[in-house]
PDB file of N, CA, C, O and CB in Angstrom:
ATOM      1  N   MET A   1     -36.742  72.870  72.816  1.00  0.00           N
ATOM      2  CA  MET A   1     -36.079  72.849  74.102  1.00  0.00           C
ATOM      3  C   MET A   1     -36.175  74.250  74.706  1.00  0.00           C
ATOM      4  O   MET A   1     -35.895  75.245  74.038  1.00  0.00           O
ATOM      5  CB  MET A   1     -34.593  72.385  73.967  1.00  0.00           C
ATOM      6  N   TYR A   2     -36.568  74.311  75.954  1.00  0.00           N
ATOM      7  CA  TYR A   2     -36.690  75.563  76.684  1.00  0.00           C
ATOM      8  C   TYR A   2     -35.768  75.524  77.894  1.00  0.00           C
ATOM      9  O   TYR A   2     -35.408  74.449  78.373  1.00  0.00           O
ATOM     10  CB  TYR A   2     -38.157  75.817  77.114  1.00  0.00           C
ATOM     11  N   SER A   3     -35.391  76.689  78.381  1.00  0.00           N
ATOM     12  CA  SER A   3     -34.576  76.756  79.591  1.00  0.00           C
ATOM     13  C   SER A   3     -35.127  77.849  80.499  1.00  0.00           C
ATOM     14  O   SER A   3     -35.675  78.851  80.041  1.00  0.00           O
ATOM     15  CB  SER A   3     -33.080  77.024  79.246  1.00  0.00           C
ATOM     16  N   CYS A   4     -34.968  77.625  81.795  1.00  0.00           N
ATOM     17  CA  CYS A   4     -35.442  78.573  82.795  1.00  0.00           C
ATOM     18  C   CYS A   4     -34.581  79.834  82.744  1.00  0.00           C
ATOM     19  O   CYS A   4     -33.365  79.758  82.566  1.00  0.00           O
ATOM     20  CB  CYS A   4     -35.415  77.943  84.215  1.00  0.00           C
ATOM     21  N   LEU A   5     -35.212  80.978  82.899  1.00  0.00           N
ATOM     22  CA  LEU A   5     -34.477  82.240  82.827  1.00  0.00           C
ATOM     23  C   LEU A   5     -33.639  82.466  84.083  1.00  0.00           C
ATOM     24  O   LEU A   5     -32.603  83.126  84.016  1.00  0.00           O
ATOM     25  CB  LEU A   5     -35.444  83.407  82.627  1.00  0.00           C
ATOM     26  N   ARG A   6     -34.061  81.938  85.210  1.00  0.00           N
ATOM     27  CA  ARG A   6     -33.333  82.144  86.462  1.00  0.00           C
ATOM     28  C   ARG A   6     -32.196  81.144  86.651  1.00  0.00           C
ATOM     29  O   ARG A   6     -31.052  81.546  86.862  1.00  0.00           O
ATOM     30  CB  ARG A   6     -34.287  82.050  87.632  1.00  0.00           C
ATOM     31  N   CYS A   7     -32.499  79.832  86.576  1.00  0.00           N
ATOM     32  CA  CYS A   7     -31.480  78.827  86.899  1.00  0.00           C
ATOM     33  C   CYS A   7     -30.912  78.139  85.662  1.00  0.00           C
ATOM     34  O   CYS A   7     -29.988  77.334  85.779  1.00  0.00           O
ATOM     35  CB  CYS A   7     -32.062  77.786  87.826  1.00  0.00           C
ATOM     36  N   ASN A   8     -31.450  78.442  84.475  1.00  0.00           N
ATOM     37  CA  ASN A   8     -30.949  77.918  83.196  1.00  0.00           C
ATOM     38  C   ASN A   8     -31.061  76.393  83.109  1.00  0.00           C
ATOM     39  O   ASN A   8     -30.233  75.750  82.464  1.00  0.00           O
ATOM     40  CB  ASN A   8     -29.494  78.337  82.994  1.00  0.00           C
ATOM     41  N   THR A   9     -32.074  75.813  83.750  1.00  0.00           N
ATOM     42  CA  THR A   9     -32.314  74.374  83.686  1.00  0.00           C
ATOM     43  C   THR A   9     -33.053  74.049  82.394  1.00  0.00           C
ATOM     44  O   THR A   9     -34.117  74.618  82.149  1.00  0.00           O
ATOM     45  CB  THR A   9     -33.123  73.884  84.922  1.00  0.00           C
ATOM     46  N   PRO A  10     -32.526  73.153  81.556  1.00  0.00           N
ATOM     47  CA  PRO A  10     -33.222  72.823  80.304  1.00  0.00           C
ATOM     48  C   PRO A  10     -34.409  71.903  80.555  1.00  0.00           C
ATOM     49  O   PRO A  10     -34.361  71.032  81.424  1.00  0.00           O
ATOM     50  CB  PRO A  10     -32.255  72.165  79.313  1.00  0.00           C
ATOM     51  N   SER A  11     -35.483  72.107  79.781  1.00  0.00           N
ATOM     52  CA  SER A  11     -36.645  71.225  79.852  1.00  0.00           C
ATOM     53  C   SER A  11     -37.292  71.195  78.475  1.00  0.00           C
ATOM     54  O   SER A  11     -37.422  72.235  77.829  1.00  0.00           O
ATOM     55  CB  SER A  11     -37.664  71.699  80.949  1.00  0.00           C
ATOM     56  N   PRO A  12     -37.701  70.012  78.019  1.00  0.00           N
ATOM     57  CA  PRO A  12     -38.319  69.904  76.699  1.00  0.00           C
ATOM     58  C   PRO A  12     -39.733  70.487  76.701  1.00  0.00           C
ATOM     59  O   PRO A  12     -40.366  70.603  77.751  1.00  0.00           O
ATOM     60  CB  PRO A  12     -38.353  68.440  76.246  1.00  0.00           C
ATOM     61  N   GLY A  13     -40.211  70.846  75.529  1.00  0.00           N
ATOM     62  CA  GLY A  13     -41.545  71.423  75.398  1.00  0.00           C
ATOM     63  C   GLY A  13     -42.648  70.448  75.739  1.00  0.00           C
ATOM     64  O   GLY A  13     -43.700  70.858  76.230  1.00  0.00           O
ATOM     65  N   GLU A  14     -42.433  69.153  75.488  1.00  0.00           N
ATOM     66  CA  GLU A  14     -43.454  68.155  75.808  1.00  0.00           C
ATOM     67  C   GLU A  14     -43.685  68.068  77.317  1.00  0.00           C
ATOM     68  O   GLU A  14     -44.807  67.842  77.769  1.00  0.00           O
ATOM     69  CB  GLU A  14     -43.049  66.780  75.255  1.00  0.00           C
ATOM     70  N   GLU A  15     -42.626  68.245  78.083  1.00  0.00           N
ATOM     71  CA  GLU A  15     -42.763  68.202  79.543  1.00  0.00           C
ATOM     72  C   GLU A  15     -43.575  69.392  80.040  1.00  0.00           C
ATOM     73  O   GLU A  15     -44.357  69.253  80.980  1.00  0.00           O
ATOM     74  CB  GLU A  15     -41.378  68.186  80.219  1.00  0.00           C
ATOM     75  N   LEU A  16     -43.401  70.549  79.429  1.00  0.00           N
ATOM     76  CA  LEU A  16     -44.151  71.733  79.845  1.00  0.00           C
ATOM     77  C   LEU A  16     -45.620  71.620  79.460  1.00  0.00           C
ATOM     78  O   LEU A  16     -46.478  72.164  80.155  1.00  0.00           O
ATOM     79  CB  LEU A  16     -43.546  72.991  79.227  1.00  0.00           C
ATOM     80  N   ASP A  17     -45.929  70.918  78.358  1.00  0.00           N
ATOM     81  CA  ASP A  17     -47.318  70.744  77.941  1.00  0.00           C
ATOM     82  C   ASP A  17     -48.072  69.789  78.864  1.00  0.00           C
ATOM     83  O   ASP A  17     -49.278  69.943  79.053  1.00  0.00           O
ATOM     84  CB  ASP A  17     -47.373  70.230  76.509  1.00  0.00           C
ATOM     85  N   ARG A  18     -47.388  68.819  79.434  1.00  0.00           N
ATOM     86  CA  ARG A  18     -48.037  67.825  80.296  1.00  0.00           C
ATOM     87  C   ARG A  18     -48.421  68.398  81.656  1.00  0.00           C
ATOM     88  O   ARG A  18     -49.424  67.983  82.237  1.00  0.00           O
ATOM     89  CB  ARG A  18     -47.123  66.629  80.489  1.00  0.00           C
ATOM     90  N   LEU A  19     -47.653  69.328  82.163  1.00  0.00           N
ATOM     91  CA  LEU A  19     -47.892  69.857  83.504  1.00  0.00           C
ATOM     92  C   LEU A  19     -49.078  70.824  83.499  1.00  0.00           C
ATOM     93  O   LEU A  19     -49.307  71.504  82.499  1.00  0.00           O
ATOM     94  CB  LEU A  19     -46.629  70.563  84.038  1.00  0.00           C
ATOM     95  N   PRO A  20     -49.838  70.896  84.602  1.00  0.00           N
ATOM     96  CA  PRO A  20     -50.984  71.820  84.641  1.00  0.00           C
ATOM     97  C   PRO A  20     -50.572  73.291  84.655  1.00  0.00           C
ATOM     98  O   PRO A  20     -51.319  74.144  84.176  1.00  0.00           O
ATOM     99  CB  PRO A  20     -51.832  71.530  85.860  1.00  0.00           C
ATOM    100  N   GLU A  21     -49.399  73.596  85.196  1.00  0.00           N
ATOM    101  CA  GLU A  21     -48.903  74.972  85.164  1.00  0.00           C
ATOM    102  C   GLU A  21     -47.446  74.960  84.728  1.00  0.00           C
ATOM    103  O   GLU A  21     -46.708  74.018  85.016  1.00  0.00           O
ATOM    104  CB  GLU A  21     -49.060  75.663  86.553  1.00  0.00           C
ATOM    105  N   ILE A  22     -47.048  76.003  84.040  1.00  0.00           N
ATOM    106  CA  ILE A  22     -45.678  76.084  83.542  1.00  0.00           C
ATOM    107  C   ILE A  22     -44.815  76.680  84.648  1.00  0.00           C
ATOM    108  O   ILE A  22     -44.871  77.877  84.927  1.00  0.00           O
ATOM    109  CB  ILE A  22     -45.591  76.942  82.226  1.00  0.00           C
ATOM    110  N   LYS A  23     -44.014  75.814  85.271  1.00  0.00           N
ATOM    111  CA  LYS A  23     -43.159  76.264  86.367  1.00  0.00           C
ATOM    112  C   LYS A  23     -41.902  75.405  86.383  1.00  0.00           C
ATOM    113  O   LYS A  23     -41.962  74.197  86.156  1.00  0.00           O
ATOM    114  CB  LYS A  23     -43.905  76.189  87.739  1.00  0.00           C
ATOM    115  N   CYS A  24     -40.776  76.029  86.651  1.00  0.00           N
ATOM    116  CA  CYS A  24     -39.501  75.325  86.743  1.00  0.00           C
ATOM    117  C   CYS A  24     -39.379  74.661  88.117  1.00  0.00           C
ATOM    118  O   CYS A  24     -40.194  74.903  89.007  1.00  0.00           O
ATOM    119  CB  CYS A  24     -38.314  76.300  86.496  1.00  0.00           C
ATOM    120  N   ILE A  25     -38.354  73.825  88.277  1.00  0.00           N
ATOM    121  CA  ILE A  25     -38.135  73.183  89.574  1.00  0.00           C
ATOM    122  C   ILE A  25     -37.700  74.194  90.634  1.00  0.00           C
ATOM    123  O   ILE A  25     -37.842  73.942  91.830  1.00  0.00           O
ATOM    124  CB  ILE A  25     -37.085  72.078  89.445  1.00  0.00           C
ATOM    125  N   CYS A  26     -37.169  75.344  90.192  1.00  0.00           N
ATOM    126  CA  CYS A  26     -36.772  76.382  91.146  1.00  0.00           C
ATOM    127  C   CYS A  26     -37.951  77.281  91.528  1.00  0.00           C
ATOM    128  O   CYS A  26     -37.823  78.100  92.438  1.00  0.00           O
ATOM    129  CB  CYS A  26     -35.641  77.229  90.561  1.00  0.00           C
ATOM    130  N   GLY A  27     -39.102  77.143  90.845  1.00  0.00           N
ATOM    131  CA  GLY A  27     -40.279  77.942  91.162  1.00  0.00           C
ATOM    132  C   GLY A  27     -40.490  79.117  90.234  1.00  0.00           C
ATOM    133  O   GLY A  27     -41.505  79.806  90.342  1.00  0.00           O
ATOM    134  N   PHE A  28     -39.570  79.365  89.332  1.00  0.00           N
ATOM    135  CA  PHE A  28     -39.673  80.483  88.400  1.00  0.00           C
ATOM    136  C   PHE A  28     -40.574  80.092  87.234  1.00  0.00           C
ATOM    137  O   PHE A  28     -40.584  78.924  86.846  1.00  0.00           O
ATOM    138  CB  PHE A  28     -38.272  80.911  87.890  1.00  0.00           C
ATOM    139  N   ARG A  29     -41.327  81.022  86.666  1.00  0.00           N
ATOM    140  CA  ARG A  29     -42.298  80.704  85.623  1.00  0.00           C
ATOM    141  C   ARG A  29     -41.955  81.279  84.255  1.00  0.00           C
ATOM    142  O   ARG A  29     -42.784  81.244  83.346  1.00  0.00           O
ATOM    143  CB  ARG A  29     -43.638  81.196  86.033  1.00  0.00           C
ATOM    144  N   VAL A  30     -40.754  81.804  84.097  1.00  0.00           N
ATOM    145  CA  VAL A  30     -40.359  82.401  82.821  1.00  0.00           C
ATOM    146  C   VAL A  30     -39.371  81.474  82.126  1.00  0.00           C
ATOM    147  O   VAL A  30     -38.320  81.148  82.678  1.00  0.00           O
ATOM    148  CB  VAL A  30     -39.737  83.817  83.029  1.00  0.00           C
ATOM    149  N   PHE A  31     -39.714  81.049  80.906  1.00  0.00           N
ATOM    150  CA  PHE A  31     -38.866  80.168  80.122  1.00  0.00           C
ATOM    151  C   PHE A  31     -38.453  80.868  78.838  1.00  0.00           C
ATOM    152  O   PHE A  31     -39.185  81.701  78.303  1.00  0.00           O
ATOM    153  CB  PHE A  31     -39.586  78.844  79.813  1.00  0.00           C
ATOM    154  N   VAL A  32     -37.274  80.520  78.353  1.00  0.00           N
ATOM    155  CA  VAL A  32     -36.734  81.073  77.113  1.00  0.00           C
ATOM    156  C   VAL A  32     -36.494  79.916  76.164  1.00  0.00           C
ATOM    157  O   VAL A  32     -35.971  78.877  76.566  1.00  0.00           O
ATOM    158  CB  VAL A  32     -35.415  81.887  77.362  1.00  0.00           C
ATOM    159  N   LYS A  33     -36.873  80.090  74.901  1.00  0.00           N
ATOM    160  CA  LYS A  33     -36.653  79.037  73.922  1.00  0.00           C
ATOM    161  C   LYS A  33     -35.195  79.061  73.478  1.00  0.00           C
ATOM    162  O   LYS A  33     -34.665  80.111  73.117  1.00  0.00           O
ATOM    163  CB  LYS A  33     -37.602  79.200  72.707  1.00  0.00           C
ATOM    164  N   ASN A  34     -34.554  77.898  73.509  1.00  0.00           N
ATOM    165  CA  ASN A  34     -33.162  77.790  73.072  1.00  0.00           C
ATOM    166  C   ASN A  34     -33.116  77.750  71.554  1.00  0.00           C
ATOM    167  O   ASN A  34     -33.768  76.915  70.927  1.00  0.00           O
ATOM    168  CB  ASN A  34     -32.482  76.531  73.675  1.00  0.00           C
ATOM    169  N   ARG A  35     -32.356  78.640  70.975  1.00  0.00           N
ATOM    170  CA  ARG A  35     -32.240  78.719  69.521  1.00  0.00           C
ATOM    171  C   ARG A  35     -30.779  78.537  69.115  1.00  0.00           C
ATOM    172  O   ARG A  35     -29.874  78.937  69.848  1.00  0.00           O
ATOM    173  CB  ARG A  35     -32.791  80.074  68.995  1.00  0.00           C
ATOM    174  N   PRO A  36     -30.550  77.938  67.958  1.00  0.00           N
ATOM    175  CA  PRO A  36     -29.169  77.792  67.492  1.00  0.00           C
ATOM    176  C   PRO A  36     -28.599  79.149  67.081  1.00  0.00           C
ATOM    177  O   PRO A  36     -29.341  80.007  66.602  1.00  0.00           O
ATOM    178  CB  PRO A  36     -29.096  76.800  66.310  1.00  0.00           C
ATOM    179  N   PRO A  37     -27.308  79.353  67.258  1.00  0.00           N
ATOM    180  CA  PRO A  37     -26.705  80.647  66.918  1.00  0.00           C
ATOM    181  C   PRO A  37     -26.448  80.785  65.417  1.00  0.00           C
ATOM    182  O   PRO A  37     -25.304  80.703  64.971  1.00  0.00           O
ATOM    183  CB  PRO A  37     -25.396  80.831  67.681  1.00  0.00           C
ATOM    184  N   ILE A  38     -27.505  80.992  64.646  1.00  0.00           N
ATOM    185  CA  ILE A  38     -27.382  81.154  63.197  1.00  0.00           C
ATOM    186  C   ILE A  38     -27.406  82.646  62.882  1.00  0.00           C
ATOM    187  O   ILE A  38     -28.323  83.362  63.285  1.00  0.00           O
ATOM    188  CB  ILE A  38     -28.531  80.396  62.435  1.00  0.00           C
ATOM    189  N   VAL A  39     -26.398  83.100  62.166  1.00  0.00           N
ATOM    190  CA  VAL A  39     -26.314  84.504  61.785  1.00  0.00           C
ATOM    191  C   VAL A  39     -26.558  84.597  60.293  1.00  0.00           C
ATOM    192  O   VAL A  39     -25.862  83.964  59.500  1.00  0.00           O
ATOM    193  CB  VAL A  39     -24.936  85.124  62.171  1.00  0.00           C
ATOM    194  N   LYS A  40     -27.548  85.390  59.916  1.00  0.00           N
ATOM    195  CA  LYS A  40     -27.848  85.570  58.499  1.00  0.00           C
ATOM    196  C   LYS A  40     -27.131  86.819  57.995  1.00  0.00           C
ATOM    197  O   LYS A  40     -27.192  87.878  58.621  1.00  0.00           O
ATOM    198  CB  LYS A  40     -29.384  85.676  58.260  1.00  0.00           C
ATOM    199  N   THR A  41     -26.459  86.686  56.872  1.00  0.00           N
ATOM    200  CA  THR A  41     -25.809  87.840  56.257  1.00  0.00           C
ATOM    201  C   THR A  41     -26.584  88.215  55.005  1.00  0.00           C
ATOM    202  O   THR A  41     -26.894  87.364  54.170  1.00  0.00           O
ATOM    203  CB  THR A  41     -24.312  87.540  55.920  1.00  0.00           C
ATOM    204  N   ILE A  42     -26.891  89.489  54.887  1.00  0.00           N
ATOM    205  CA  ILE A  42     -27.653  90.004  53.752  1.00  0.00           C
ATOM    206  C   ILE A  42     -26.798  91.051  53.062  1.00  0.00           C
ATOM    207  O   ILE A  42     -26.259  91.955  53.701  1.00  0.00           O
ATOM    208  CB  ILE A  42     -29.034  90.604  54.201  1.00  0.00           C
ATOM    209  N   ARG A  43     -26.680  90.915  51.746  1.00  0.00           N
ATOM    210  CA  ARG A  43     -25.889  91.891  50.991  1.00  0.00           C
ATOM    211  C   ARG A  43     -26.664  93.193  50.828  1.00  0.00           C
ATOM    212  O   ARG A  43     -27.870  93.189  50.584  1.00  0.00           O
ATOM    213  CB  ARG A  43     -25.500  91.326  49.608  1.00  0.00           C
ATOM    214  N   ALA A  44     -25.956  94.293  50.967  1.00  0.00           N
ATOM    215  CA  ALA A  44     -26.566  95.598  50.765  1.00  0.00           C
ATOM    216  C   ALA A  44     -26.745  95.845  49.274  1.00  0.00           C
ATOM    217  O   ALA A  44     -25.909  95.447  48.463  1.00  0.00           O
ATOM    218  CB  ALA A  44     -25.710  96.715  51.409  1.00  0.00           C
ATOM    219  N   VAL A  45     -27.817  96.490  48.933  1.00  0.00           N
ATOM    220  CA  VAL A  45     -28.095  96.759  47.513  1.00  0.00           C
ATOM    221  C   VAL A  45     -27.579  98.127  47.144  1.00  0.00           C
ATOM    222  O   VAL A  45     -27.712  98.547  45.994  1.00  0.00           O
ATOM    223  CB  VAL A  45     -29.606  96.659  47.209  1.00  0.00           C
TER     224      VAL A  45
END
């Protein structure tokens, strides 16, 4: 799942692959991949 950097509209990756150019409905071309907020803790040695 990707979201537009300007308007934060979500769009799936399959939809972006089908289109001839990667562009949001607002006209912006920069997308950010949505990632789950997982925090890794590492013990110090």
